C-alpha positions in Angstrom: 13.0 22.6 20.1 14.5 23.9 16.8 17.5 22.9 14.8 19.1 24.7 11.9 21.6 23.0 9.6 22.7 22.2 6.1 21.7 18.8 4.6 23.8 19.1 1.5 24.5 21.3 -1.4 21.1 20.4 -2.7 19.3 21.9 0.3 19.2 25.3 1.9 19.2 25.9 5.6 16.0 24.6 7.3 14.6 24.6 10.8 13.5 21.3 12.2 10.7 21.9 14.6 9.9 19.2 17.2 6.6 18.3 18.9 6.4 17.3 22.6 8.5 14.2 22.0 9.3 13.8 18.3 9.0 15.2 14.9 9.9 13.1 12.0 11.8 13.9 8.8 13.5 11.6 6.3 16.2 12.3 3.8 16.0 9.7 1.0 19.4 9.5 -0.6 20.2 7.8 -3.9 23.7 6.4 -4.1 25.7 6.5 -7.3 27.4 9.5 -8.9 28.8 8.0 -12.1 32.2 7.1 -10.6 33.7 3.7 -11.0 32.7 2.6 -7.5 29.1 3.8 -7.7 27.9 0.2 -8.1 28.9 -0.5 -4.5 26.6 2.2 -3.2 23.2 1.3 -1.8 20.1 3.4 -1.3 20.2 5.2 2.1 17.6 6.9 4.2 18.5 9.3 7.1 15.7 9.5 9.6 15.4 12.3 12.1 13.0 11.3 14.9 12.5 10.2 18.5 13.2 6.8 20.0 10.4 4.5 21.1 11.4 2.1 23.9 8.5 -0.1 22.9 10.0 -0.3 19.4 6.6 0.0 17.6 7.2 3.5 16.3 9.9 6.1 16.1 13.4 5.4 15.1 13.0 1.7 15.8 10.1 1.5 13.3 12.1 3.4 10.8 15.0 1.0 11.0 12.7 -2.0 10.6 10.7 -0.6 7.8 13.8 0.4 5.8 15.3 -3.0 6.4 12.2 -4.6 5.1 12.4 -2.5 1.9 16.0 -3.3 1.3 17.4 0.1 2.2 20.1 1.3 4.6 18.9 3.6 7.4 21.0 6.0 9.5 19.5 7.9 12.4 19.4 11.2 14.2 17.6 11.0 17.5 15.7 14.1 18.7 14.1 12.6 21.9 14.2 9.5 24.0 10.9 8.2 25.3 9.8 5.7 27.9 6.7 4.1 26.3 4.9 0.8 25.7 1.6 -0.4 24.4 -0.2 1.4 27.3 1.2 4.9 26.6 4.1 7.3 27.1 5.5 7.4 30.6 8.4 9.7 30.1 10.2 12.0 27.6 13.8 13.2 27.5 14.5 15.8 24.8 17.9 15.5 23.2 19.7 18.9 23.4 19.6 20.9 20.2 23.3 21.1 19.8 23.7 17.4 20.1 21.0 16.8 17.4 23.2 19.0 15.2 26.3 16.9 16.1 24.5 13.7 15.1 23.3 15.2 11.8 26.7 16.6 10.8 28.4 13.3 11.8 26.2 11.3 9.4 26.3 13.7 6.5 30.0 14.4 6.7 30.8 10.7 6.2 27.9 9.3 4.2 27.8 11.0 0.8 24.6 12.6 -0.3 24.1 12.6 -4.1 20.4 13.0 -4.6 18.1 13.8 -1.8 14.3 14.0 -1.1 12.8 15.3 2.1 9.9 13.4 3.6 8.1 15.0 6.5 5.8 13.1 8.8 4.4 15.7 11.3 3.8 13.9 14.5 1.5 16.5 16.2 -1.5 14.6 17.6 -1.5 11.5 19.7 -3.7 8.5 19.0 -6.1 9.7 21.8 -6.4 13.0 20.0 -4.2 15.1 22.3 -2.4 17.9 20.5 1.4 17.5 21.2 2.5 20.6 19.4 1.8 24.1 20.5 1.1 27.2 18.3 4.8 28.0 17.9 5.5 24.5 16.6 2.6 24.6 14.2 3.9 27.9 13.0 7.4 26.4 12.5 6.0 23.6 10.4 4.0 25.9 8.2 6.7 28.6 7.7 9.9 26.6 7.7 9.6 22.9 7.2 6.7 22.3 4.9 8.1 24.6 2.1 11.2 22.4 2.1 9.4 19.1 1.9 9.1 16.9 -1.2 6.2 15.2 0.5 4.3 15.8 3.8 2.2 12.9 5.3 -0.2 14.1 8.0 -3.2 12.1 9.2 -6.5 13.8 9.4 -5.9 15.0 13.0 -2.5 16.5 12.1 -3.9 18.1 8.9 -6.6 19.7 11.1 -4.0 21.0 13.5 -1.8 22.4 10.7 -4.7 24.1 9.0 -6.9 25.1 11.9 -9.9 23.4 10.4 -11.8 20.1 11.0 -10.9 17.4 8.5 -13.5 14.7 8.9 -14.6 13.5 5.5 -13.0 12.5 2.2 -14.1 15.8 0.7 -12.3 17.6 3.7 -9.2 15.5 3.0 -9.1 16.7 -0.6 -9.5 20.3 0.5 -6.8 19.9 3.2 -4.4 18.4 0.7 -4.8 21.4 -1.6 -4.4 23.9 1.2 -1.3 22.1 2.6 0.2 22.1 -0.9 -0.3 25.8 -1.0 2.1 26.0 2.0 5.0 24.8 -0.2 5.5 21.0 -0.2 5.7 19.4 -3.6 3.4 16.6 -2.7 0.8 15.9 0.0 -0.5 12.6 1.4 -3.5 13.0 3.8 -4.0 9.7 5.6 -7.5 8.7 6.4 -6.9 5.9 8.9 -8.8 7.9 11.6 -12.0 8.2 9.4 -13.9 5.7 11.6 -17.1 6.0 9.6 -15.5 4.5 6.6 -15.2 0.7 6.1 -12.2 1.3 3.8 -8.7 2.8 4.5 -8.7 5.9 2.3 -5.7 8.2 1.7 -5.7 11.3 -0.6 -2.5 12.0 -2.6 -2.2 15.4 -4.3 0.8 16.4 -6.5 -0.3 20.0 -7.2 -2.2 19.0 -10.3 -4.1 15.7 -9.8 -5.9 14.1 -6.8 -5.5 10.3 -6.3 -7.8 8.4 -4.0 -6.0 5.4 -2.6 -8.5 3.0 -1.1 -8.2 -0.4 0.4 -10.1 -2.6 2.9 -9.5 -1.6 6.5 -7.6 -4.2 8.5 -9.4 -5.0 11.8 -6.6 -5.1 14.4 -5.3 -3.4 17.6 -1.8 -3.6 16.2 -1.6 -0.2 14.6 1.1 1.5 16.6 3.7 3.0 14.3 1.8 2.8 11.1 2.3 6.5 10.3 6.0 6.3 11.1 6.5 3.2 9.0 4.5 4.5 6.0 6.7 7.6 5.9 9.8 5.4 6.2 8.7 3.2 3.4 8.0 6.2 1.1 11.5 7.5 1.8 13.0 4.0 1.1 11.2 3.8 -2.2 12.3 7.3 -3.2 15.9 6.4 -2.3 15.6 3.5 -4.7 14.6 5.9 -7.4 10.9 5.4 -7.6 8.6 8.2 -8.7 6.6 9.8 -5.8 3.2 8.3 -6.5 4.7 4.8 -7.1 6.6 5.2 -3.8 3.4 6.1 -1.9 1.5 3.2 -3.4 4.2 0.6 -2.7 4.5 1.9 0.9 0.7 1.8 1.4 0.6 -1.8 0.2 3.5 -2.8 2.4 1.8 -1.4 5.5 -1.5 -3.1 4.7 0.2 -6.4 4.1 2.1 -6.2 7.4 -1.0 -5.2 9.3 -3.0 -8.1 7.9 -0.1 -10.5 8.6 0.2 -9.1 12.2 -3.5 -8.6 13.0 -3.5 -11.4 15.7 0.0 -10.6 17.1 0.0 -10.2 20.9 2.7 -8.0 22.4 1.9 -5.9 25.5 -1.4 -5.4 27.4 -2.3 -1.9 26.1 -4.9 -0.8 23.6 -2.5 -0.3 20.7 0.1 -2.9 19.9 3.0 -3.0 17.3 3.0 -4.9 14.1 5.6 -7.1 12.5 7.5 -5.2 9.8 9.6 -8.2 8.8 6.6 -10.5 8.5 8.1 -12.9 11.1 9.5 -15.7 9.1 9.7 -13.5 6.0 7.6 -15.9 3.9 7.5 -13.3 1.2 11.2 -12.4 1.3 11.8 -13.6 -2.2 9.5 -10.9 -3.5 8.7 -7.2 -2.8 5.5 -6.6 -0.8 3.7 -4.8 -3.6 0.7 -7.2 -3.4 -2.0 -6.8 -0.7 -4.0 -10.1 -0.2 -7.0 -8.0 0.8 -7.2 -6.9 -2.8 -8.7 -10.3 -3.6 -11.9 -9.4 -1.7 -14.0 -8.7 -4.8 -12.0 -9.7 -7.8 -13.7 -8.6 -11.1 -12.9 -10.5 -14.3 -14.0 -8.8 -17.5 -15.4 -10.7 -20.5 -15.4 -9.4 -24.1 -18.5 -11.4 -25.1 -20.5 -10.0 -22.3 -19.4 -6.5 -22.9 -20.6 -6.8 -26.6 -23.9 -8.4 -25.5 -24.7 -5.4 -23.3 -23.2 -2.8 -25.6 -20.5 -1.6 -23.3 -16.8 -1.0 -23.8 -14.0 -2.6 -21.6 -13.4 0.8 -20.0 -17.1 1.3 -19.2 -17.2 -2.2 -17.6 -14.1 -1.5 -15.5 -15.2 1.9 -14.4 -18.6 0.5 -13.3 -17.1 -2.3 -11.4 -14.8 0.0 -9.5 -17.7 2.3 -8.7 -19.5 -0.7 -7.2 -16.6 -1.6 -5.0 -14.4 -4.1 -7.0 -11.0 -4.3 -5.3 -9.0 -5.8 -8.2 -9.6 -6.0 -11.9 -8.5 -8.7 -14.4 -8.8 -8.0 -18.1 -9.8 -11.2 -19.8 -10.5 -10.3 -23.4 -9.8 -13.4 -25.5 -11.5 -12.1 -28.7 -9.7 -8.7 -28.8 -6.8 -8.3 -31.2 -3.5 -7.2 -29.6 -3.5 -3.6 -30.7 -7.1 -3.0 -29.4 -6.4 -4.9 -26.2 -3.3 -2.9 -25.5 -5.1 0.4 -26.0 -8.0 -0.7 -23.9 -5.6 -1.9 -21.1 -3.9 1.5 -21.1 -7.2 3.3 -20.8 -8.3 1.0 -18.0 -5.1 1.7 -16.1 -6.0 5.4 -16.1 -9.3 4.4 -14.4 -7.8 2.0 -11.9 -4.8 3.8 -10.6 -6.4 6.9 -9.1 -8.6 4.5 -7.0 -5.6 2.4 -6.0 -7.2 -0.7 -7.7 -4.6 -3.1 -9.2 -5.1 -4.0 -12.9 -4.0 -7.5 -14.0 -4.0 -8.9 -17.6 -5.1 -12.5 -18.2 -2.5 -14.6 -20.0 -1.0 -11.8 -22.1 2.3 -11.0 -20.5 3.3 -9.0 -23.6 0.3 -6.7 -23.1 1.0 -6.4 -19.4 4.6 -5.4 -20.1 3.6 -2.9 -22.9 1.1 -1.1 -20.8 2.9 -1.4 -17.4 -0.1 -3.2 -15.8 0.1 -4.2 -12.1 0.5 -7.9 -13.0 -0.8 -10.9 -14.8 -2.9 -14.0 -14.1 -1.9 -17.2 -15.8 -3.4 -20.7 -16.2 -1.9 -24.1 -15.9 -1.5 -24.2 -19.7 0.0 -20.7 -20.0 3.5 -19.4 -19.3 4.8 -20.7 -16.0 4.7 -18.3 -13.1 8.5 -18.5 -12.6 9.0 -17.3 -16.2 6.5 -14.6 -15.8 8.3 -13.4 -12.6 11.6 -13.3 -14.5 10.0 -11.1 -17.2 7.9 -8.9 -15.0 10.3 -8.4 -12.0 9.7 -8.5 -8.3 7.2 -5.6 -7.9 4.5 -7.0 -10.2 1.6 -9.2 -9.1 1.3 -12.8 -10.4 -1.7 -15.0 -10.0 -2.1 -18.7 -11.0 -5.2 -20.7 -11.6 -5.1 -23.9 -9.5 -7.4 -26.9 -9.1 -5.2 -29.2 -6.9 -2.9 -28.9 -3.9 0.0 -29.8 -6.3 -0.9 -26.8 -8.5 -1.0 -24.6 -5.4 2.4 -25.8 -4.1 4.0 -25.3 -7.5 2.6 -21.7 -7.6 4.3 -20.9 -4.4 7.6 -22.4 -5.6 7.4 -20.5 -8.8 7.0 -17.1 -7.0 3.3 -16.4 -7.5 1.5 -13.9 -5.2 -1.9 -15.6 -5.1 -3.9 -18.4 -6.6 -7.3 -18.5 -8.1 -9.0 -21.8 -7.2 -11.9 -23.2 -9.2 -14.3 -23.5 -10.8 -16.1 -23.9 -7.5 -19.5 -24.1 -9.3 -20.4 -24.8 -13.0 -19.9 -21.8 -15.3 -20.5 -21.0 -18.9 -17.3 -19.0 -19.3 -15.0 -22.0 -19.6 -15.1 -24.8 -22.2 -13.8 -27.3 -19.7 -16.3 -27.0 -17.0 -14.8 -29.3 -14.4 -15.5 -28.1 -10.9 -13.7 -28.6 -7.6 -16.7 -27.8 -5.4 -16.5 -26.4 -1.9 -14.6 -29.4 -0.5 -12.0 -29.1 -3.3 -11.7 -25.4 -2.7 -11.1 -26.0 1.1 -8.5 -28.7 0.4 -6.6 -26.4 -2.0 -6.7 -23.5 0.5 -5.4 -25.6 3.3 -2.5 -26.8 1.2 -1.5 -23.4 0.0 1.0 -20.9 1.4 -0.6 -18.2 -0.8 -3.8 -16.2 -0.4 -6.7 -17.6 -2.5 -9.5 -16.2 -4.5 -12.3 -18.6 -5.2 -13.6 -18.5 -8.8 -16.2 -20.2 -11.0 -20.0 -19.7 -11.0 -19.9 -17.5 -7.9 -22.6 -14.8 -7.4 -24.8 -13.1 -4.8 -26.7 -16.4 -4.1 -23.7 -18.5 -3.2 -20.8 -16.1 -2.3 -21.6 -16.4 1.4 -21.4 -20.2 1.2 -17.9 -19.9 -0.3 -16.7 -17.5 2.4 -18.3 -19.4 5.2 -15.6 -22.1 4.7 -13.7 -19.9 7.1 -10.2 -20.8 5.8 -7.8 -18.0 6.8 -6.1 -17.6 3.4 -9.4 -17.5 1.4 -9.4 -13.8 0.9 -12.3 -13.3 -1.6 -14.1 -14.3 -4.7 -13.4 -13.8 -8.4 -16.5 -13.1 -10.5 -17.3 -12.8 -14.1 -21.0 -13.4 -15.2 -22.5 -12.2 -11.9 -21.1 -8.7 -12.6 -20.6 -8.3 -16.3 -23.5 -10.4 -17.7 -26.0 -8.0 -16.1 -27.5 -4.7 -17.2 -26.0 -2.6 -14.5 -22.5 -3.6 -13.4 -22.3 -1.0 -10.6 -25.5 -2.2 -9.0 -24.5 -5.9 -9.1 -21.0 -5.1 -7.8 -22.5 -3.1 -4.8 -24.8 -6.0 -4.0 -22.1 -8.6 -4.0 -19.8 -6.3 -2.0 -22.4 -6.0 0.6 -22.8 -9.7 0.9 -19.1 -10.2 1.3 -18.8 -7.4 3.8 -21.4 -9.1 6.0 -19.3 -12.3 6.0 -16.2 -10.5 7.4 
């Protein structure tokens, strides 16, 4: 099926090619034109896709994803399917002329001021079946991709579009560049189907730089609609005015958080279930879902004294930790002056962001604001988390050090994203070396509504004891000396990462 039409004065005619039952495009629309009533307009996403009767993917997933991101979503339906968690039982293609009627209906009434075109090419089924014939692939390559602001194929779809096998991260980089040559301004090649990787790896290419976005893979059957929802979230963030890379990162984190939250959800009897876009009771509704609890898996905390001891810079320490598998970095440089610390933080951000690793600043909210860090970590004697939230806004990550259930409960009330509980064991990095022990850690975890990272005296020899507590919201360990008070940070990080991986 093909459809030609005009999106707005900002777009030329384009042909919308459809696969066997749906092809997905999104128009992200920013409201506001400088008129007196522009404050009443809200971000608006128009999705052009098929309907999924099981509501895990398709139009239904788009509506839920946009709602979760606080964006209005209108729809143009290209196909109606009968499907569930077992598979697709029937497809009814909407006539081309009626697709055109729907599109004109929406755009003639709902003003388009600024638009971005997001294309998610649904061409290959989960089982690997190609749903788009040669003419459809040709239509994508010649007509739709050159119009796109971003295209978001998975590795199977990238293979079909390019006529080559995309099976490794190196292949994904090559594919992203080749797809960019076909005309889209940005390319995101999704690596969820790279089964040999323990991480979920996506490659983003903007025509100049490659960004490897990496996170821990969520073990769940409930992955139906992840591609649809990711594209919807990207469109939603673009409609809110976010830059492209930021939109992609926020969307990726949202999907990861929703998958982790829904990993034990049971709907249907088939091999691939849906996930909960709205996080059921919306226990994070007061904040944006920019934080992924799985980032706490291997939490590396730098130390200026240890860096000096081993003759390494802050940036060298951060780079080595990430190379070893650290999933989040906290800069704790108490001896550095403000100017030096700020410059070091900016340099560390340039290292962290291409790898998708969040960078937090310990205590110094002024430094975090000045360098646009991903967030802060505060102690009980520092600025309250509720004040930090007011200063940093909803998208930033805020962690709080806690020793008691009362601390943990207050952190939740104040709007923190996670807590660091400890010290679990004695440590020489704190003057006040009071410990909570394993029993105290478990008590705090059980009383907390937030994900927890254990901290204090943790290393290769005892990390498994910590994680063996088996408390669901204990997501990882925060480590200082075991990584940075060693000759080779990368080697020690890899060793600890292997120990933690064995405990999953």
